[in-house]
C-alpha positions in Angstrom: -6.2 19.1 20.8 -4.1 16.0 20.5 -5.6 12.8 21.8 -3.2 10.0 21.0 -3.3 6.7 22.8 -6.7 5.4 22.1 -5.2 1.9 22.2 -1.6 0.8 22.6 -0.2 -2.6 21.7 3.4 -3.0 22.6 4.5 -6.4 21.3 5.7 -7.8 24.6 4.4 -9.4 27.7 4.4 -7.5 31.0 7.0 -9.7 32.6 8.7 -6.7 34.0 5.7 -6.2 36.3 4.9 -9.8 37.1 8.3 -11.1 38.0 8.9 -8.8 41.1 5.4 -9.7 42.3 6.3 -13.4 41.9 9.4 -13.0 44.0 7.6 -11.3 46.8 4.9 -14.0 46.7 7.6 -16.8 46.9 9.1 -15.2 50.0 5.7 -15.1 51.6 5.2 -18.8 50.9 8.5 -19.7 52.5 7.7 -17.7 55.6 4.3 -19.3 55.9 5.7 -22.8 55.5 8.2 -22.2 58.3 5.5 -20.9 60.6 3.4 -24.0 59.9 6.2 -26.4 60.8 6.4 -24.7 64.2 2.7 -24.7 65.0 1.4 -27.7 63.1 1.3 -29.7 66.3 -1.3 -27.5 67.7 -3.5 -26.8 64.7 -5.7 -29.0 62.4 -4.1 -31.2 59.8 -4.0 -29.6 56.3 -5.3 -31.5 53.3 -3.4 -32.0 50.1 -3.9 -29.2 47.6 -6.4 -29.8 44.8 -5.8 -28.4 41.3 -8.5 -25.8 41.9 -6.7 -24.5 44.9 -3.4 -23.4 43.3 -2.1 -22.1 40.1 1.3 -22.0 38.3 3.7 -19.1 37.9 7.2 -18.7 36.6 10.2 -17.6 38.6 12.3 -14.7 37.5 14.7 -15.4 34.6 18.3 -16.0 35.6 21.4 -14.9 33.7 21.3 -18.0 31.5 17.7 -17.3 30.4 16.2 -20.1 32.4 13.4 -20.2 34.9 11.3 -22.6 36.9 7.6 -23.3 37.0 6.2 -23.4 40.6 2.8 -24.0 42.1 1.3 -21.2 44.1 -1.8 -21.7 46.3 -4.6 -19.2 45.9 -4.8 -19.0 49.7 -1.5 -19.6 51.6 -1.8 -22.0 54.5 -5.0 -23.6 53.3 -3.5 -26.8 51.9 -0.2 -28.7 51.5 1.6 -31.1 49.2 2.0 -28.7 46.2 3.5 -30.1 43.0 7.3 -29.9 42.9 8.9 -27.1 40.9 9.9 -28.2 37.3 12.1 -26.5 34.8 10.2 -23.9 32.8 10.3 -22.9 29.2 12.9 -20.5 28.0 12.4 -16.9 28.8 12.2 -16.0 25.1 9.4 -18.5 24.6 6.0 -17.1 23.6 2.7 -18.2 22.0 1.3 -16.9 18.8 -1.7 -14.6 18.6 -4.9 -16.6 19.2 -3.1 -19.0 21.6 -2.4 -19.1 25.3 0.2 -20.8 27.4 -1.2 -23.8 29.3 0.9 -23.7 32.5 0.1 -27.3 33.4 1.9 -28.8 30.4 3.7 -25.6 29.4 2.4 -25.7 25.8 0.5 -23.3 23.6 -3.2 -24.0 23.0 -5.8 -22.2 20.9 -8.2 -19.8 22.7 -11.7 -20.9 23.3 -14.5 -19.6 21.0 -15.5 -16.1 21.9 -12.1 -15.3 23.5 -8.9 -13.8 22.0 -5.2 -13.5 22.8 -2.6 -11.1 21.5 0.2 -13.6 22.0 3.2 -11.7 23.1 1.4 -8.4 23.1 -0.4 -6.3 25.7 -3.3 -4.0 24.9 -4.3 -0.8 26.7 -7.8 0.4 25.7 -9.3 1.3 29.0 -8.2 4.8 30.2 -10.3 5.3 33.3 -7.0 5.9 35.1 -3.3 5.9 34.1 -2.3 2.2 33.6 0.6 0.8 35.6 3.9 1.5 33.9 2.9 4.8 32.4 4.2 8.2 33.6 3.0 11.7 32.7 5.3 14.7 33.0 4.9 18.4 32.2 7.4 21.2 31.6 7.3 24.8 30.4 9.5 25.3 27.4 9.1 29.1 27.7 12.2 31.0 28.8 11.3 32.7 32.1 13.2 34.5 34.8 11.9 32.2 37.4 12.2 28.5 36.6 10.2 27.5 39.7 7.3 29.7 38.6 7.3 28.1 35.1 7.3 24.6 36.6 4.4 25.4 38.9 2.4 26.8 36.1 2.6 23.5 34.2 2.1 21.2 37.2 -1.5 20.2 36.1 -0.7 20.2 32.3 -0.4 16.4 31.9 -2.0 13.7 29.9 -5.5 13.0 31.3 -7.3 9.6 31.1 -10.8 10.1 29.7 -12.3 6.6 29.6 -11.9 5.5 26.0 -8.8 7.5 25.4 -6.1 9.6 27.0 -5.8 13.3 26.1 -2.9 15.8 26.2 -3.0 19.3 27.5 -4.1 22.4 25.5 -2.0 25.1 27.0 1.5 26.4 26.4 3.1 23.6 28.4 4.9 20.5 27.1 3.2 17.3 28.2 5.0 14.0 28.0 3.5 10.5 28.3 6.1 7.7 28.9 6.0 3.9 29.0 9.0 1.6 29.5 9.0 -2.0 28.3 11.6 -4.7 28.2 11.3 -6.9 25.1 12.7 -10.5 25.0 12.6 -10.2 21.2 12.1 -7.5 18.6 8.5 -6.3 18.2 6.3 -3.3 17.4 4.2 -0.7 19.1 0.9 0.3 17.5 -1.4 3.1 18.7 -4.4 5.0 17.4 -4.3 8.8 17.7 -6.4 11.8 16.9 -4.5 15.0 16.1 -6.5 17.6 14.1 -4.9 20.7 15.7 -1.9 21.8 13.6 -0.9 24.5 16.2 0.3 21.8 18.5 3.5 19.8 17.8 3.0 16.1 18.4 6.0 13.8 18.4 6.5 10.1 19.2 9.9 8.6 19.6 11.6 5.6 21.3 14.8 5.5 23.3 16.8 2.5 24.5 18.2 2.0 28.0 21.2 4.2 27.0 18.8 7.1 26.2 19.7 6.8 22.5 16.8 7.5 20.2 15.6 4.9 17.8 16.8 5.5 14.2 13.3 6.2 12.9 12.4 9.2 10.8 8.7 9.2 11.9 9.3 11.2 15.0 6.9 14.1 14.0 3.3 12.9 13.8 1.1 14.0 10.9 -2.2 15.7 11.6 -5.2 13.5 11.3 -7.5 14.8 8.6 -9.8 11.8 8.4 -10.5 11.0 12.1 -8.5 8.5 14.1 -5.4 7.1 12.5 -3.0 4.3 13.3 0.8 4.6 13.8 3.3 1.7 14.1 7.0 1.7 15.0 9.5 -1.2 15.2 11.0 -1.9 18.6 14.4 -3.5 19.2 15.1 -6.3 21.7 15.8 -5.1 25.2 14.7 -2.0 27.1 12.6 0.5 25.2 11.1 3.8 26.5 8.2 5.2 24.5 7.6 8.9 24.5 4.4 10.8 23.4 5.1 14.5 23.6 2.9 17.5 22.7 4.1 21.2 22.6 2.1 24.2 21.5 3.5 26.5 18.8 3.4 29.5 21.2 5.8 28.0 23.8 8.4 30.6 22.9 6.1 33.6 23.1 5.5 35.7 26.1 2.0 35.3 27.6 0.3 38.5 28.7 -1.2 38.8 32.2 -4.8 37.7 32.5 -7.6 40.3 32.3 -10.7 39.9 34.5 -14.2 40.0 32.9 -17.5 40.4 34.6 -19.9 37.5 34.1 -23.5 38.0 33.3 -26.1 35.2 33.1 -29.2 35.3 30.9 -31.8 32.7 30.0 -31.3 31.0 26.7 -33.8 32.2 24.1 -36.5 31.2 23.5 -37.1 30.5 27.1 -39.1 27.2 27.3 -38.9 26.7 31.0 -40.4 28.1 34.2 -38.2 29.3 37.1 -41.2 29.5 39.4 -42.0 25.8 39.5 -40.9 23.7 42.5 -37.3 22.4 42.0 -36.5 24.9 39.2 -33.0 26.3 38.9 -32.6 30.0 39.6 -30.5 32.2 37.3 -27.1 32.7 38.9 -26.2 36.1 40.1 -24.2 38.3 37.7 -21.2 40.4 38.6 -18.6 37.7 39.4 -15.3 38.4 37.8 -13.3 35.7 36.1 -10.3 35.4 33.9 -10.9 36.4 30.2 -11.0 33.5 27.9 -8.2 33.5 25.2 -8.7 34.7 21.7 -8.6 32.4 18.8 -5.2 31.8 17.1 -4.3 34.7 14.8 -6.0 37.3 17.1 -4.8 39.4 20.0 -6.5 40.8 23.0 -6.9 44.6 23.1 -7.1 46.7 26.2 -10.9 46.6 26.1 -10.7 42.8 26.3 -11.8 42.3 22.7 -10.1 40.2 20.1 -8.7 41.7 17.0 -6.8 40.1 14.0 -3.1 40.4 13.9 -1.7 42.3 10.9 -0.3 40.5 7.9 3.2 39.3 8.5 2.6 38.4 12.1 1.1 35.5 14.0 -0.5 34.8 17.3 -1.6 31.9 19.5 -4.4 34.0 20.8 -2.5 36.4 23.1 0.1 38.8 21.6 1.0 39.2 17.9 4.6 38.4 16.9 6.4 39.1 13.6 7.3 36.1 11.6 11.0 35.4 11.8 13.3 35.9 8.8 12.9 33.2 6.2 9.3 32.5 7.1 5.8 33.7 6.1 2.4 33.6 7.8 0.2 30.6 7.1 -3.0 32.5 6.7 -6.4 31.0 7.5 -9.1 30.9 10.2 -8.8 28.6 13.2 -11.8 28.9 15.6 -11.4 26.8 18.8 -12.5 29.4 21.5 -16.2 30.3 21.3 -16.5 33.4 23.5 -18.4 35.3 20.9 -19.6 34.4 17.4 -17.0 35.4 14.9 -17.8 38.3 12.6 -17.9 36.1 9.5 -20.4 33.7 11.0 -24.1 34.0 11.5 -26.8 31.7 12.9 -30.6 31.4 12.5 -33.4 28.9 12.8 -35.3 27.5 9.8 -38.7 26.0 10.3 -39.1 22.4 9.5 -42.7 22.9 8.5 -42.8 25.8 6.1 -39.1 26.3 5.7 -39.2 30.0 6.7 -36.5 31.7 8.8 -37.7 32.6 12.3 -35.1 35.2 13.2 -33.9 33.2 16.2 -30.5 32.2 17.4 -29.7 28.7 16.2 -26.4 28.1 17.9 -24.9 29.3 21.2 -21.3 29.8 22.2 -20.0 28.0 25.2 -16.3 28.7 25.7 -14.6 25.7 24.2 -17.4 24.8 21.8 -20.5 26.0 20.1 -23.8 24.1 20.4 -27.2 24.0 18.8 -29.9 26.1 20.5 -33.3 24.8 21.6 -35.3 26.4 18.8 -39.0 26.7 18.6 -39.9 23.1 17.8 -38.1 19.7 17.6 -38.1 19.6 13.8 -36.6 23.0 13.3 -33.2 23.3 11.6 -30.5 25.0 13.7 -28.5 26.9 11.1 -24.8 28.0 11.4 -23.1 29.6 8.4 -19.5 30.6 7.8 -18.6 32.8 4.8 -15.1 32.9 3.3 -14.4 35.6 0.6 -11.8 33.5 -1.3 -8.5 31.6 -1.0 -4.9 32.3 -1.5 -2.9 29.0 -1.8 0.9 28.9 -2.2 2.2 29.5 -5.7 3.3 25.9 -6.0 -0.3 24.8 -5.5 -1.6 27.1 -8.1 0.8 25.7 -10.7 -0.5 22.2 -10.2 -3.4 21.9 -12.7 -4.3 18.4 -11.7 -4.2 18.7 -8.0 -7.4 20.7 -7.4 -6.9 21.2 -3.7 -6.7 24.9 -2.9 -7.6 24.7 0.8 -9.4 22.5 3.2 -12.0 22.8 6.0 -11.6 20.7 9.1 -14.0 20.7 12.0 -14.4 18.6 15.1 -17.9 17.8 16.3 -20.2 15.4 18.2 -23.9 14.8 18.4 -25.8 13.6 21.5 -29.3 12.4 20.6 -32.1 10.3 22.1 -33.9 10.1 18.7 -32.9 9.9 15.1 -31.4 13.4 14.8 -29.4 14.6 11.8 -26.5 17.0 11.3 -26.0 18.3 7.7 -22.8 19.9 6.3 -23.5 22.0 3.2 -21.3 24.0 0.8 -22.4 27.0 -1.3 -20.4 28.6 -4.1 -20.8 32.3 -5.1 -24.0 32.6 -3.1 -25.7 29.8 -4.9 -27.9 27.2 -3.2 -26.1 25.1 -0.7 -25.3 21.5 -1.7 -25.3 18.8 0.9 -21.9 17.3 1.3 -22.3 14.9 4.3 -24.9 13.9 6.8 -24.6 12.3 10.2 -27.6 10.5 11.8 -28.0 9.7 15.4 -25.5 10.1 18.2 -21.9 10.5 17.0 -18.9 10.6 19.2 -16.3 13.3 19.0 -14.7 13.1 15.6 -13.1 15.1 12.8 -14.2 15.7 9.2 -12.3 17.4 6.4 -13.6 18.8 3.2 -11.3 19.6 0.3 -11.9 23.0 -1.5 -11.2 22.8 -5.2 -12.6 26.1 -6.5 -11.3 29.6 -5.7 -14.5 31.6 -5.1 -16.6 33.1 -2.3 -17.8 30.1 -0.4 -20.2 29.5 2.4 -20.2 26.5 4.8 -23.4 25.7 6.6 -24.1 23.3 9.5 -27.8 22.4 10.0 -29.0 20.4 13.0 -32.5 18.8 13.1 -33.6 16.9 16.2 -36.4 15.0 14.4 -38.0 15.0 11.0 -41.5 14.5 12.5 -43.6 17.5 13.6 -45.2 16.8 17.0 -47.0 18.8 19.5 -44.9 19.7 22.5 -41.2 19.2 23.0 -39.5 15.8 23.5 -36.0 16.2 22.4 -34.8 19.5 23.8 -31.8 17.7 25.3 -30.6 16.5 21.9 -27.7 18.7 20.9 -24.9 19.1 18.3 -21.5 20.5 19.3 -18.7 21.9 17.2 -15.4 22.2 19.0 -13.2 23.7 16.3 -13.2 24.9 12.7 -10.0 25.3 10.8 -9.8 26.7 7.2 -6.5 27.0 5.4 -5.2 29.4 2.8 -8.0 32.0 3.4 -7.8 35.3 1.6 -7.4 38.1 4.2 -7.0 35.5 6.9 -4.9 35.4 10.1 -2.0 33.3 11.0 -1.4 31.1 14.0 2.1 30.2 13.0 4.7 31.0 10.3 6.0 28.5 7.8 9.4 28.5 6.1 9.6 30.2 2.7 12.1 30.5 -0.1 14.3 33.6 0.0 15.3 35.9 -2.8 17.7 38.8 -2.7 16.5 42.4 -3.2 17.6 46.0 -2.5 15.9 45.8 0.9 17.6 42.5 1.8 16.0 39.1 1.4 12.3 38.5 1.0 10.0 35.5 0.7 9.2 34.1 -2.7 7.6 31.0 -4.1 9.6 28.1 -5.3 8.8 26.7 -8.8 6.5 23.8 -9.0 8.2 20.6 -8.0 10.8 22.3 -5.8 11.0 22.0 -2.0 12.4 24.6 0.4 15.6 23.9 2.3 14.8 25.0 5.9 18.4 25.9 6.7 19.4 28.0 3.6 15.9 29.0 2.4 16.8 27.9 -1.2 14.7 25.9 -3.6 15.7 22.4 -4.7 14.1 20.2 -7.3 12.6 16.9 -6.2 14.3 13.7 -7.5 12.8 11.9 -10.5 9.7 9.9 -9.8 8.8 11.6 -6.6 6.0 14.0 -5.9 6.0 17.1 -3.6 3.7 17.8 -0.7 2.4 21.1 -2.2 1.1 22.3 1.2 4.2 21.3 3.2 7.1 21.6 0.8 9.8 21.7 3.5 12.9 19.6 3.3 13.9 16.6 1.1 11.5 14.4 3.0 8.6 16.4 1.4 9.4 14.5 -1.9 7.5 11.3 -1.7 8.5 8.4 -4.0 5.9 7.2 -6.5 4.4 3.7 -6.2 5.5 0.7 -8.3 4.8 1.0 -12.0 4.2 4.7 -11.9 6.2 7.9 -12.6 5.9 11.6 -11.7 4.8 14.3 -14.0 7.0 17.3 -14.9 6.0 19.4 -11.9 6.2 16.5 -9.4 2.6 17.0 -8.4 1.2 13.5 -9.0 2.2 10.0 -9.9 0.7 8.4 -13.0 1.0 5.5 -15.4 2.3 6.1 -18.9 0.6 2.9 -19.9 3.9 1.0 -20.1 4.4 -1.8 -17.6 6.9 -4.7 -17.2 6.9 -7.7 -14.9 9.3 -10.6 -14.7 8.4 -14.3 -14.1 10.6 -17.3 -13.6 10.1 -18.2 -17.3 10.1 -14.8 -19.1 9.6 -11.1 -18.9 6.3 -9.6 -19.9 6.2 -6.1 -21.4 2.8 -4.3 -21.6 1.6 -1.2 -23.4 -2.0 -0.2 -22.4 -2.1 2.9 -24.7 -5.2 1.5 -26.4 -7.0 1.6 -23.1 -6.1 5.2 -22.1 -9.5 6.6 -23.3 -12.4 6.7 -20.8 -14.8 3.7 -20.7 -18.2 3.5 -19.0 -20.1 0.7 -17.3 -23.6 0.5 -15.8 -24.4 -1.8 -12.9 -27.5 -3.8 -12.6 -30.8 -2.1 -12.1 -31.8 -1.1 -8.5 -35.2 0.0 -7.2 -36.2 2.4 -4.5 -38.8 1.6 -1.9 -41.5 3.0 -4.2 -40.3 0.9 -7.2 -38.5 3.6 -9.1 -35.6 2.2 -11.2 -32.1 3.6 -11.2 -28.5 2.5 -12.1 -25.1 3.1 -10.8 -23.0 4.4 -13.7 -19.2 4.2 -13.6 -16.7 6.0 -15.7 -13.0 4.9 -15.7 -9.8 6.3 -17.2 -6.8 3.9 -16.8 -3.5 5.5 -17.8 -1.7 8.0 -20.0 -2.8 11.6 -20.6 0.2 12.8 -18.4 -1.8 11.8 -15.3 -4.8 14.1 -16.2 -8.1 12.8 -14.7 -10.4 12.1 -17.7 -13.5 10.6 -16.1 -16.3 13.1 -15.4 -19.5 12.5 -13.6 -22.1 15.2 -13.4 -25.1 16.2 -11.3 -27.6 17.7 -13.8 -30.7 17.5 -11.6 -30.7 21.3 -11.2 -30.1 22.0 -14.9 -33.1 19.9 -16.0 -35.5 22.1 -14.1 -34.2 25.4 -15.3 -36.1 26.9 -18.3 -34.4 26.5 -21.7 -32.1 29.5 -22.4 -31.1 30.1 -18.8 -27.8 29.0 -17.3 -27.8 26.4 -14.6 -25.4 25.1 -12.0 -24.2 21.5 -12.3 -21.7 19.9 -10.1 -19.1 17.9 -12.1 -16.7 15.5 -10.5 -13.4 14.8 -12.2 -11.4 11.7 -11.2 -9.7 8.6 -12.5 -12.9 6.6 -11.6 -16.2 8.2 -10.7 -19.7 7.0 -10.0 -23.1 8.6 -10.6 -26.7 7.5 -10.1 -28.6 7.5 -13.4 -32.4 7.6 -13.4 -33.8 6.6 -16.8 -36.0 9.1 -18.8 -39.1 6.9 -18.4 -38.9 7.4 -14.7 -38.2 11.2 -14.6 -40.4 12.3 -17.5 -37.5 14.3 -19.1 -36.1 13.7 -22.5 -32.8 12.8 -21.1 -31.9 10.7 -18.1 -31.0 12.3 -14.8 -27.5 12.0 -13.4 -27.1 12.7 -9.7 -25.0 12.1 -6.7 -21.6 12.1 -8.5 -18.8 10.6 -6.3 -15.1 10.3 -6.9 -13.8 6.7 -6.4 -10.2 7.4 -7.5 -8.2 10.6 -7.1 -4.7 9.2 -6.7 -2.9 6.4 -8.4 -1.1 4.4 -5.7 0.7 1.9 -8.0 0.5 -0.7 -10.7 1.6 -4.3 -9.9 0.7 -7.9 -10.3 0.4 -8.4 -6.6 -3.0 -8.6 -5.1 -2.3 -6.1 -2.2 -0.7 -2.7 -2.2 -0.6 0.0 0.4 -3.4 -1.7 2.4 -5.7 -2.1 -0.6 -6.5 -5.7 -1.7 -8.0 -6.9 -5.0 -9.3 -10.4 -4.2 -8.9 -12.7 -7.2 -12.0 -14.7 -6.2 -14.3 -11.8 -7.0 -14.0 -12.6 -10.7 -13.6 -15.7 -12.8 -10.1 -17.1 -12.5 -7.5 -16.3 -15.2 -6.7 -19.4 -17.2 -4.2 -18.4 -19.9 -1.1 -18.2 -17.6 -0.7 -14.4 -18.2 -0.7 -12.5 -14.8 -3.4 -9.9 -14.3 -2.1 -6.3 -14.0 -3.8 -4.4 -11.2 -4.1 -0.6 -10.9 -4.6 0.6 -7.3 -6.3 4.0 -6.6 -7.4 6.0 -3.5 -10.1 8.7 -3.2 -9.8 11.9 -1.1 -13.5 11.7 0.0 -14.0 10.6 3.6 -17.4 9.4 4.8 -18.7 8.0 8.0 -18.5 4.4 6.8 -15.2 5.0 5.0 -13.0 6.8 7.5 -9.9 6.2 5.4 -11.5 7.2 2.1 -12.6 5.0 -0.8 -10.3 2.8 -2.8 -10.6 1.3 -6.3 -8.8 -1.5 -8.0 -8.9 -2.2 -11.8 -7.8 -5.7 -12.7 -6.6 -5.6 -16.3 -6.6 -9.1 -17.9 -5.4 -10.4 -21.3 -8.3 -11.7 -23.4 -7.3 -12.3 -27.1 -10.9 -12.7 -28.2 -12.0 -9.2 -27.1 -10.7 -6.4 -29.3 -9.8 -3.1 -27.8 -11.1 -1.4 -25.8 -12.6 -4.7 -24.5 -15.2 -5.1 -21.8 -15.7 -4.1 -18.2 -17.3 -6.3 -15.5 -18.2 -6.0 -11.9 -17.8 -8.7 -9.2 -20.5 -11.3 -9.5 -21.2 -11.2 -5.8 -21.3 -7.4 -5.6 -23.3 -6.0 -8.5 -22.6 -2.4 -7.6 -18.9 -2.8 -7.8 -18.4 -2.9 -4.0 -19.2 -5.3 -1.2 -18.7 -2.9 1.6 -19.3 0.6 0.1 -15.7 1.6 0.5 -13.6 -0.6 -1.8 -14.6 -0.9 -5.5 -13.3 -3.5 -7.9 -13.4 -3.8 -11.7 -12.2 -6.3 -14.3 -11.2 -5.0 -17.7 -10.6 -7.7 -20.3 -9.1 -6.8 -23.7 -6.6 -8.0 -26.2 -4.9 -4.7 -25.5 -4.2 -6.0 -22.0 -2.1 -8.8 -23.4 1.7 -8.5 -23.2 3.7 -7.2 -26.2 4.7 -9.8 -28.6 8.3 -11.0 -28.5 10.5 -13.7 -30.1 9.1 -16.2 -27.6 5.6 -15.8 -29.2 6.3 -17.2 -32.7 8.1 -20.2 -34.2 9.6 -21.0 -37.7 8.2 -23.5 -40.2 10.7 -24.8 -42.8 9.4 -26.1 -46.2 10.8 -28.8 -48.3 13.2 -28.1 -51.1 11.3 -27.6 -54.4 13.2 -26.8 -57.6 16.2 -25.9 -55.6 14.4 -23.4 -53.4 13.5 -23.8 -49.7 11.2 -21.3 -47.8 11.2 -20.5 -44.0 7.9 -19.1 -42.7 7.2 -17.6 -39.2 3.8 -18.0 -37.5 2.4 -17.1 -34.1 2.1 -19.7 -31.5 -1.5 -20.8 -30.8 -3.3 -19.5 -28.9 -1.8 -16.1 -29.6 -1.4 -14.4 -26.1 0.2 -11.2 -27.1 -0.6 -7.9 -28.8 1.5 -5.3 -30.6 5.2 -5.5 -29.9 7.4 -7.0 -32.7 6.0 -8.1 -36.0 6.5 -11.5 -37.6 9.7 -11.7 -39.6 9.3 -11.9 -43.3 9.4 -15.2 -45.2 13.0 -16.3 -45.8 14.0 -18.1 -49.1 17.2 -20.1 -49.4 18.8 -22.1 -52.3 18.8 -25.9 -51.7 19.6 -29.2 -53.6 16.9 -31.7 -54.4 16.9 -35.4 -53.8 17.3 -36.3 -57.5 20.5 -34.4 -57.7 22.0 -36.2 -54.7 20.8 -39.5 -56.2 22.7 -38.8 -59.4 25.7 -37.9 -57.5 25.5 -41.1 -55.5 25.1 -43.3 -58.6 28.0 -41.6 -60.3 30.2 -41.9 -57.3 29.3 -45.6 -57.0 30.1 -46.3 -60.6 33.4 -44.6 -60.4 34.3 -46.6 -57.3 33.4 -49.9 -59.0 35.5 -49.1 -62.0 38.4 -48.1 -59.9 38.1 -51.4 -57.9 38.0 -53.4 -61.1 41.1 -51.7 -62.4 43.0 -52.3 -59.2 42.0 -55.9 -59.1 43.3 -56.5 -62.6 46.5 -54.7 -61.9 47.3 -56.7 -58.8 46.3 -59.9 -60.6 48.8 -59.2 -63.4 51.5 -58.4 -60.9 50.8 -61.6 -59.0 51.2 -63.6 -62.2 54.7 -62.3 -62.6 55.6 -63.1 -59.1 54.3 -66.6 -59.4 56.4 -67.2 -62.6 59.5 -66.1 -60.9 58.8 -68.3 -57.9 58.4 -71.3 -60.3 61.7 -70.7 -61.9 63.4 -70.6 -58.5 61.8 -73.9 -57.6 62.9 -75.6 -60.9 66.5 -74.4 -60.5 66.6 -75.8 -57.0 65.3 -79.2 -58.3 67.9 -79.5 -61.0 70.7 -78.9 -58.7 69.6 -81.7 -56.4 69.4 -84.1 -59.4 72.8 -83.0 -60.8 71.2 -81.4 -63.6 73.2 -78.7 -65.4 73.1 -75.6 -63.5 71.0 -72.8 -64.8 72.7 -69.8 -66.2 70.6 -67.5 -64.0 68.0 -67.7 -61.3 65.6 -65.4 -63.0 64.6 -64.2 -66.4 67.3 -62.1 -67.8 66.6 -58.8 -69.3 65.3 -59.2 -72.8 64.3 -62.8 -72.4 60.9 -64.1 -73.3 59.1 -66.0 -70.6 57.5 -68.4 -73.1 60.8 -69.4 -74.8 61.7 -72.0 -72.1 58.6 -72.7 -69.9 54.9 -72.5 -70.4 52.1 -73.8 -68.2 50.4 -76.9 -69.4 47.0 -75.4 -68.8 45.5 -72.1 -67.8 43.8 -72.2 -64.4 42.1 -69.7 -62.3 43.8 -68.1 -59.4 41.9 -70.2 -56.9 42.7 -73.4 -58.9 46.4 -72.5 -59.1 46.5 -72.0 -55.4 44.8 -75.3 -54.8 47.1 -77.2 -57.1 50.1 -75.5 -55.5 49.2 -76.7 -52.1 48.1 -80.2 -53.2 51.2 -81.3 -55.2 53.7 -81.0 -52.5 55.7 -84.3 -52.0 56.2 -85.9 -48.6 59.8 -84.9 -48.7 58.9 -81.3 -48.8 59.3 -80.7 -52.5 56.6 -79.5 -54.9 55.7 -81.3 -58.1 55.4 -78.8 -61.1 54.1 -80.0 -64.4 56.3 -78.9 -67.3 56.1 -79.2 -71.0 58.7 -78.7 -73.7 58.8 -75.9 -76.1 58.2 -78.5 -78.9 54.9 -79.5 -77.5 56.0 -82.9 -76.3 54.5 -84.8 -73.4 54.5 -83.3 -70.0 57.0 -84.2 -67.5 57.0 -83.8 -63.8 59.8 -82.4 -61.8 
């Protein structure tokens, strides 16, 4: 039975309901004010309204999105002089969660301690009646000759409020629950639902005011295999109509006419009451006829009003058998939800709580829609109910998956009503071996679902044992304590029956087309019946391989195996930061590693440990961690075979009792538990898929290298962990810890968990450091020695990498020493000095000649002025000797000559040049 709607949280205020009420209230105030003006002369004078006598409300929003805040008295006509209306906040204004709108100053203020607010949301969690705004409709999807008759048959098939939740119908009618909401801004709708019955189609969808469905692919709801589950859908701004609809699989099948059965009443055995005492209830008279209860799905009713299984290839909803349509095959199993008689593969008895002997009494009684524990002989007796299954026949795609051990699953819905500390045990036996307890519930438990995963193909027995109290007392005190089981559903049962047919892959044959199994990793196209491979890095729902949506993408940092059955890490990982990209290779950590928590002690002082085994990555996704229960083996004589219960997982836990406590040579390993069955993803983020790895649980990372976190989930569901267990392994770079490194538990939670459901580990190792790259080393260049220079590459300190590239080899280059360049410099300087000297001499010599020629010109000019004989030429003729006619009286330096040349100029502008004759006579001045 589908029971969605435990709580509904549309993200919007209920303005659609409050605004019309406000309008009507305003009209009423105006009418009262008019009447008062007419009659105030005859009545008593009204006082001014106090703040405690009125409250504020908003008017309806106009077309511009504006509204007014008005004061409304609690009792109209009691007072006057209300505050004037003021302009209100915008219609889209809202407060955050945890705040409320103070209408006096129209501002958001935090809620007082002990109170809460949803902000713009509204919550529905009380279902004593259908809340305002909801509507429940019912229709019959079955094709009938008389539509009126079909409608009348489904009139009462609606959603029914049942206090804490609202439940849908269980017959062949379609029941629809509707709720309309107008959102001022986009929001979400969240609800909690319980849907264990796969024979009912449950859908949730949203339509806008044009009746157009929301573009969301989550219309078809998944069955809840772990109790109540949450569902969330985004809503657009404007009108939204929410639909919850349930439809039974058998809506297209013809329902047979009811058959009457004669009722007979008998006292429950053993009879522990007296009908002769005053006020005792008498046994009702037998003989009244009533409609026969339906058969369980997969069975049909015979003419003798008995239920028989439908033949293979057909299915039934409990009435008539129908052949599976072409392209489908029966989904065989057992689904018990009608308890008219005890099924043939079930038996019940009573086990004494004192001497543990069977009493040959009935331990459970059928009661139509459930089966309940009988009274028994004493309050500490065990009421035993056992179901035996010969074996399982899963789909071929499931058999090909060696890592996914799920062959089938057992799901049952139950509740316990107890006044004392009662206990309900669920036990599993394999091949007629002793039953092993799987789960225990103590005290009263509300109606809930539990699922057990079957991983071994063998004859198995499932046992429910209910004990009212563990104490043996005289008399009966707890006869009213009872355990009820409403439904039991087992999938993929050998020689089982079918309540529906599922699509299958088709293959051509001489007889036409027949069903066949798709290869592992292939899904079935519903329209063509052909097999298609899932895309890379996706996994296939092996038990529901229909359509491309059955291929689920792997999480970050993971990849799919060859048959698309699981996602795993190949030990390679990459992450980019603003400064660089880190590449990791955790291959050195792929082997299993173990860790023991701190010692714990029982109430009697016996010491024990929690022992953990972890496997991180690699191995093609194979689960390498094994934890064993060897308690039974230790007590079996040597040479005889025993039965141990190993658990294989990525991370598992077992309780270890030391040898000094047990008295055996080896320690005892018991209570193995899987903590990680599925790798969700690998990332440096602290949160993934609702799992969080708080950094504060361990000492902080100080090297600047981000921690890489592996996120896992477990398939095991317990009372305290309704969503299963989760595990995070935080891998941290530690250069000083060689591989495989060391494991540690949170300092505040010595057993690895602070709540019993979420486990956290820190794995420190040098193998967790990123691969070395060119950014992790630098070059050191030596000086030039004997014409050779060396370049050496060294790692940066501290070295924060492992593996990757190696250091480049030392590089040798030819170079020139300082002595060589010194010699070159001296030689160049010497050559430059010589060159300058030569140039100086050359220009000096040339200047001498120019000076002589100038002197001759001056002399010739002087002689002309004094009527001296004219010179034959103005310069030295070719072949003449300079010293024949004129020589200097004395040799002077260039500086001296210039000085004398400038100092001997006469006032009239002429120069005085000393001359001497060629004969060596006295000098004469010209």
